[in-house]
Structure formats: structure tokens, C-alpha cells
C-alpha positions in Angstrom: -21.7 -13.9 -10.9 -20.0 -12.7 -14.0 -17.7 -10.2 -12.4 -16.0 -10.9 -9.1 -13.8 -8.7 -7.1 -10.4 -10.3 -6.7 -9.5 -11.2 -3.1 -6.1 -9.7 -3.0 -3.8 -9.1 0.0 -1.5 -6.1 -0.1 1.6 -5.7 2.0 3.3 -2.9 4.0 6.7 -2.8 5.6 6.1 -3.8 9.2 9.6 -2.8 10.2 9.2 0.8 9.2 5.5 1.5 9.1 2.5 1.1 11.4 -1.2 1.2 10.6 -3.0 4.3 11.8 -6.5 5.9 11.5 -6.3 9.6 11.0 -9.5 11.5 12.0 -10.4 15.1 11.5 -11.6 16.9 14.6 -13.7 19.4 12.6 -15.4 17.1 10.1 -15.1 13.7 11.7 -13.7 12.3 8.4 -11.5 9.3 8.9 -8.7 7.9 6.7 -6.8 4.7 7.1 -3.1 4.5 6.2 0.4 4.0 7.4 2.7 6.1 9.4 6.5 5.9 8.9 8.1 5.2 12.2 11.3 7.2 11.4 9.9 10.3 9.8 6.3 10.3 11.1 4.9 10.9 7.6 1.4 9.6 7.1 0.5 7.9 3.8 -3.3 7.6 3.2 -4.6 4.4 1.7 -8.4 4.6 1.9 -11.3 6.6 3.3 -13.1 5.1 6.3 -16.9 5.7 6.2 -18.3 2.6 8.0 -17.0 -0.2 10.1 -17.1 -2.4 6.9 -14.5 -0.1 5.4 -12.3 -0.6 8.4 -12.7 -4.3 8.2 -11.8 -4.2 4.4 -8.6 -2.2 5.3 -7.7 -4.9 7.9 -8.4 -7.7 5.4 -6.5 -6.1 2.5 -3.3 -5.6 4.6 -3.6 -8.6 6.9 -3.9 -6.5 10.1 -4.9 -8.6 13.1 -7.5 -7.9 15.7 -5.4 -5.5 17.7 -6.6 -1.9 18.0 -5.4 0.5 15.3 -4.4 3.8 17.0 -6.3 7.0 16.0 -4.6 10.3 15.4 -6.4 13.6 15.5 
């Protein structure tokens, strides 16, 4: 393989943010991101189309096997 994707791990502030999946009731589109615990502001990180996308989100940010809450 000539080109390999770098296996990087990104971080987020675990003290002030929590991982959240935001889903649209109308279209069913899902986005993974982080919600600020103080302000409630949602910051989108990536679009979730398949379960593989969700696993990639977990891997990138080191999120364990616990359930990520979904907001509608």
C-alpha cells in the first residue's frame, strides 16, 4: 500500500463536553459531535451514515463502549 491513512486520535475536553449523536426527525440524517455542558451548544464533527462511521467516530476520539445519547 503506497498511501495509508494515518491512525490518529483526536481529543475533546471531557470536563466541559460530552459526545452526542444528533438526528433529524424529518430526514433521519445523523451527525456525531460534542455538546457543551454549560451552554448546550452542539458542535458537529462528522456525518453518520453507517455503523462503521459511528465506530470511526468512537475510535478517533477514544470513546468507550458506553452508549452515546441521541438528540432529536
